[in-house]
FIDRENLUM-157448 format. One record per residue: residue number from 1; residue in three letters; x, y, z of N, C-alpha, C in turn. Coordinates in steps of 0.001 Angstrom, whole numbers, always signed. Layout:
// FIDRENLUM-157448
[NUM; "ALA"; [X; Y; Z]; [X; Y; Z]; [X; Y; Z]] ...
END
This chain:
// FIDRENLUM-157448
[1; "MET"; [-71445; +29910; -12762]; [-70471; +30047; -13895]; [-69100; +29522; -13347]] [2; "ALA"; [-68455; +28783; -14024]; [-67135; +28218; -13703]; [-66059; +29175; -14044]] [3; "HIS"; [-65204; +29330; -13076]; [-64059; +30234; -13336]; [-62934; +29439; -14012]] [4; "SER"; [-62264; +30037; -14923]; [-61144; +29311; -15598]; [-59906; +29618; -14743]] [5; "VAL"; [-59137; +28531; -14615]; [-57939; +28543; -13783]; [-56711; +28609; -14787]] [6; "ASN"; [-55833; +29519; -14479]; [-54548; +29648; -15252]; [-53549; +28845; -14603]] [7; "LEU"; [-53096; +27747; -15187]; [-52039; +26842; -14623]; [-50700; +27227; -15161]] [8; "LEU"; [-50565; +28139; -16065]; [-49328; +28403; -16667]; [-48265; +28914; -15671]] [9; "PRO"; [-48523; +29845; -14705]; [-47486; +30209; -13799]; [-47018; +29083; -12922]] [10; "TRP"; [-47959; +28211; -12507]; [-47558; +27040; -11694]; [-46684; +26121; -12458]] [11; "ARG"; [-46980; +25878; -13750]; [-46161; +25006; -14577]; [-44726; +25577; -14712]] [12; "ARG"; [-44609; +26822; -14901]; [-43357; +27428; -15061]; [-42579; +27342; -13733]] [13; "GLN"; [-43138; +27608; -12615]; [-42440; +27439; -11330]; [-42035; +25995; -11025]] [14; "HIS"; [-42863; +25082; -11429]; [-42577; +23649; -11275]; [-41376; +23268; -12168]] [15; "TYR"; [-41403; +23748; -13409]; [-40281; +23549; -14354]; [-38973; +24123; -13876]] [16; "VAL"; [-38974; +25315; -13299]; [-37807; +25908; -12766]; [-37263; +25162; -11559]] [17; "ALA"; [-38204; +24718; -10700]; [-37833; +23999; -9509]; [-37096; +22637; -9933]] [18; "ARG"; [-37678; +21931; -10897]; [-37107; +20711; -11336]; [-35765; +20939; -11998]] [19; "LEU"; [-35675; +21960; -12790]; [-34415; +22363; -13421]; [-33338; +22689; -12461]] [20; "ARG"; [-33708; +23370; -11435]; [-32758; +23672; -10368]; [-32329; +22446; -9642]] [21; "LEU"; [-33267; +21534; -9360]; [-32914; +20251; -8648]; [-31953; +19441; -9515]] [22; "TRP"; [-32151; +19299; -10834]; [-31300; +18558; -11593]; [-29943; +19183; -11826]] [23; "CYS"; [-29914; +20539; -11784]; [-28607; +21205; -11934]; [-27812; +20926; -10603]] [24; "VAL"; [-28455; +20949; -9493]; [-27843; +20645; -8237]; [-27248; +19209; -8191]] [25; "VAL"; [-28159; +18222; -8630]; [-27731; +16873; -8689]; [-26546; +16669; -9687]] [26; "TRP"; [-26601; +17296; -10832]; [-25486; +17195; -11816]; [-24182; +17823; -11261]] [27; "GLY"; [-24356; +18969; -10679]; [-23158; +19652; -10097]; [-22577; +18844; -8972]] [28; "ALA"; [-23403; +18286; -8073]; [-22873; +17506; -6991]; [-22183; +16266; -7455]] [29; "SER"; [-22745; +15586; -8503]; [-22057; +14374; -9002]; [-20812; +14726; -9705]] [30; "LEU"; [-20709; +15943; -10424]; [-19465; +16367; -11036]; [-18413; +16668; -9919]] [31; "LEU"; [-18825; +17365; -8863]; [-17942; +17586; -7768]; [-17405; +16387; -7084]] [32; "LEU"; [-18284; +15406; -6925]; [-17916; +14082; -6329]; [-16925; +13444; -7215]] [33; "ARG"; [-17155; +13368; -8536]; [-16202; +12697; -9399]; [-14877; +13419; -9371]] [34; "ALA"; [-14831; +14675; -9338]; [-13583; +15461; -9361]; [-12812; +15224; -8066]] [35; "SER"; [-13581; +15189; -6898]; [-12905; +14984; -5654]; [-12318; +13492; -5534]] [36; "LEU"; [-13119; +12515; -6032]; [-12615; +11125; -6027]; [-11359; +11007; -6906]] [37; "ALA"; [-11408; +11652; -8060]; [-10199; +11575; -8950]; [-9002; +12249; -8254]] [38; "THR"; [-9200; +13385; -7622]; [-8123; +14014; -6873]; [-7602; +13114; -5797]] [39; "ILE"; [-8481; +12508; -5004]; [-8003; +11673; -3905]; [-7240; +10464; -4468]] [40; "ALA"; [-7734; +9833; -5530]; [-7051; +8712; -6145]; [-5678; +9128; -6612]] [41; "ARG"; [-5536; +10248; -7300]; [-4248; +10741; -7763]; [-3319; +10978; -6587]] [42; "TRP"; [-3786; +11540; -5445]; [-2974; +11830; -4374]; [-2538; +10586; -3696]] [43; "VAL"; [-3373; +9540; -3649]; [-3040; +8237; -3051]; [-1904; +7581; -3879]] [44; "PHE"; [-2052; +7603; -5270]; [-1075; +7043; -6028]; [+264; +7707; -5934]] [45; "TRP"; [+225; +9070; -5791]; [+1438; +9858; -5653]; [+2106; +9506; -4318]] [46; "GLN"; [+1295; +9359; -3293]; [+1912; +8972; -1909]; [+2463; +7653; -2016]] [47; "GLU"; [+1825; +6700; -2682]; [+2370; +5360; -2792]; [+3759; +5323; -3499]] [48; "GLY"; [+3816; +6072; -4568]; [+5055; +6206; -5263]; [+6117; +6821; -4466]] [49; "ARG"; [+5776; +7851; -3650]; [+6759; +8468; -2794]; [+7286; +7517; -1696]] [50; "ILE"; [+6269; +6772; -1132]; [+6676; +5756; -91]; [+7595; +4721; -710]] [51; "ASN"; [+7240; +4226; -1918]; [+8146; +3292; -2618]; [+9503; +3792; -2842]] [52; "GLU"; [+9588; +5094; -3265]; [+10918; +5639; -3465]; [+11748; +5672; -2052]] [53; "LEU"; [+11025; +6044; -986]; [+11749; +6085; +298]; [+12203; +4711; +753]] [54; "LEU"; [+11282; +3671; +554]; [+11622; +2417; +873]; [+12829; +1812; +51]] [55; "LEU"; [+12847; +2161; -1225]; [+13949; +1762; -2071]; [+15234; +2414; -1652]] [56; "THR"; [+15177; +3711; -1271]; [+16352; +4392; -840]; [+16881; +3777; +470]] [57; "ALA"; [+15959; +3496; +1384]; [+16352; +2885; +2652]; [+16991; +1526; +2473]] [58; "GLU"; [+16379; +670; +1558]; [+16898; -619; +1248]; [+18245; -552; +650]] [59; "ASN"; [+18424; +421; -309]; [+19766; +558; -903]; [+20783; +949; +101]] [60; "GLY"; [+20401; +1837; +1096]; [+21337; +2202; +2171]; [+21717; +1114; +3027]] [61; "ARG"; [+20750; +220; +3323]; [+20997; -937; +4141]; [+21872; -1932; +3448]] [62; "THR"; [+21618; -2068; +2202]; [+22484; -3055; +1361]; [+23917; -2526; +1316]] [63; "THR"; [+24103; -1228; +1158]; [+25432; -630; +1086]; [+26141; -818; +2474]] [64; "ALA"; [+25389; -630; +3552]; [+25989; -776; +4905]; [+26316; -2200; +5101]] [65; "LEU"; [+25459; -3129; +4695]; [+25814; -4512; +4953]; [+26927; -4955; +4070]] [66; "ALA"; [+27036; -4487; +2866]; [+28152; -4850; +2052]; [+29491; -4313; +2655]] [67; "ALA"; [+29408; -3172; +3259]; [+30625; -2600; +3899]; [+30985; -3429; +5154]] [68; "ASN"; [+29985; -4054; +5825]; [+30282; -4796; +7090]; [+30575; -6223; +6826]] [69; "ILE"; [+30381; -6755; +5690]; [+30588; -8229; +5429]; [+32001; -8700; +5763]] [70; "PRO"; [+33038; -7958; +5346]; [+34441; -8445; +5794]; [+34572; -8449; +7288]] [71; "GLN"; [+34070; -7490; +8016]; [+34167; -7474; +9451]; [+33390; -8659; +10080]] [72; "LEU"; [+32207; -8929; +9486]; [+31353; -10006; +10047]; [+32018; -11377; +9747]] [73; "GLN"; [+32621; -11500; +8578]; [+33351; -12751; +8260]; [+34570; -12956; +9188]] [74; "GLN"; [+35257; -11874; +9432]; [+36360; -11964; +10314]; [+35991; -12367; +11789]] [75; "ARG"; [+34885; -11729; +12207]; [+34367; -12024; +13564]; [+33862; -13533; +13620]] [76; "GLN"; [+33230; -14052; +12462]; [+32819; -15446; +12426]; [+34058; -16388; +12523]] [77; "ARG"; [+35127; -16034; +11809]; [+36313; -16832; +11864]; [+36977; -16892; +13221]] [78; "GLN"; [+36942; -15706; +13890]; [+37467; -15651; +15206]; [+36702; -16497; +16203]] [79; "GLN"; [+35408; -16428; +16136]; [+34537; -17211; +17031]; [+34680; -18658; +16744]] [80; "GLN"; [+34876; -19062; +15470]; [+35017; -20468; +15214]; [+36436; -20977; +15681]] [81; "ALA"; [+37420; -20052; +15662]; [+38691; -20491; +16107]; [+38735; -20640; +17669]] [82; "ARG"; [+37830; -19949; +18340]; [+37810; -20071; +19801]; [+37078; -21312; +20269]] [83; "LEU"; [+36193; -21853; +19450]; [+35405; -22985; +19824]; [+36311; -24222; +19747]] [84; "PRO"; [+36021; -25205; +20596]; [+36780; -26428; +20565]; [+36443; -27255; +19270]] [85; "ARG"; [+37405; -27963; +18780]; [+37178; -28687; +17502]; [+36118; -29810; +17632]] [86; "TRP"; [+36015; -30358; +18807]; [+35111; -31519; +18919]; [+33669; -31095; +18729]] [87; "LEU"; [+33338; -29796; +18861]; [+31975; -29365; +18600]; [+31502; -29472; +17156]] [88; "PHE"; [+32505; -29477; +16229]; [+32212; -29531; +14852]; [+32037; -30898; +14326]] [89; "TYR"; [+32433; -31960; +15063]; [+32232; -33277; +14682]; [+30981; -33851; +15340]] [90; "THR"; [+30249; -34549; +14529]; [+29041; -35204; +15086]; [+29214; -36706; +15181]] [91; "SER"; [+28719; -37212; +16200]; [+28853; -38699; +16322]; [+27728; -39303; +15454]] [92; "PRO"; [+27974; -40503; +15054]; [+26927; -41262; +14240]; [+25683; -41375; +15010]] [93; "SER"; [+24615; -41311; +14276]; [+23294; -41488; +14921]; [+23121; -42933; +15460]] [94; "PRO"; [+22491; -43100; +16620]; [+22257; -44501; +17062]; [+21352; -45258; +16060]] [95; "ARG"; [+20620; -44634; +15269]; [+19757; -45290; +14307]; [+20435; -45391; +12898]] [96; "ALA"; [+21695; -45129; +12878]; [+22370; -45110; +11564]; [+22334; -46485; +10874]] [97; "GLY"; [+22455; -47546; +11679]; [+22446; -48885; +11114]; [+21102; -49550; +11147]] [98; "ALA"; [+20150; -48903; +11782]; [+18816; -49441; +11849]; [+18071; -49401; +10570]] [99; "PRO"; [+17364; -50406; +10222]; [+16529; -50463; +9049]; [+15426; -49397; +9086]] [100; "GLU"; [+15044; -48897; +7943]; [+13906; -47878; +7943]; [+12668; -48611; +8013]] [101; "ARG"; [+11671; -47975; +8678]; [+10303; -48605; +8781]; [+9484; -48267; +7686]] 
END
């Protein structure tokens, strides 16, 4: 005589195991998406902060240079006044009268 086998408990355990697996997969993907979104937002925030710092530094350098321009121009005039005048004149090139090839 053949004994009947009850597969209902096995089916229920298999269903619960698959359901648990898919819940873990779904939860892990949700956690991964949330962490990637958080990292991307943090990176964009850091880039904005870096750009603000660079702009502030550039504005500071521009202001400092604008304040130093008169002193630099005066120094340039003094250096040019100390140089002999013949350095500013150039002799004609030896090839000035030569035809072009």
